[in-house]
C-alpha positions, 0 to 999 in steps of 0.5 A, a space after each residue: 818820690 817820682 810822680 809816676 812809681 812803676 808797679 813792682 815785679 816787672 822789671 822792664 825798662 819802660 814800665 807799661 803799668 805806673 801808680 800816680 802817686 800824686 793822685 787823690 788819696 782816695 783814689 789810691 785808696 779805692 782802687 788797692 781796696 779793689 785788688 783786696 777784696 778780689 784776692 780775698 774773694 777768690 781765697 774765700 771761695 776755694 777755703 769754703 769749697 766741700 771739695 778742692 782737689 788740684 796739683 801741686 802745679 795749679 796751686 803753684 799757678 794760682 797763687 802766681 796768679 793772685 800775686 799780682 793784684 796782691 802785689 799791685 795793692 802793696 804798691 799802692 799802700 806803700 805810696 799812701 803810707 809814704 804820702 801821709 807820712 809826708 803831711 804828717 812832717 809838713 
């Protein structure tokens, strides 16, 4: 695994947003956790509203917005998983 891994979803070279795959595991986990919790909070706020009316275009754009931190968090969890598997196999 390369030290710096580009986040998924941006297919541009050179990548500007990178994950340091050698960062401490607790830092990687905290960064992923922050992104998961941010998206969760926004979705909970929408889910528990009395009224929520919006058109399909707005909902589509909103979903695209929430995908970004979710994808980042999944990339971070992937790095954590690889690092933990490497520790077990060593």
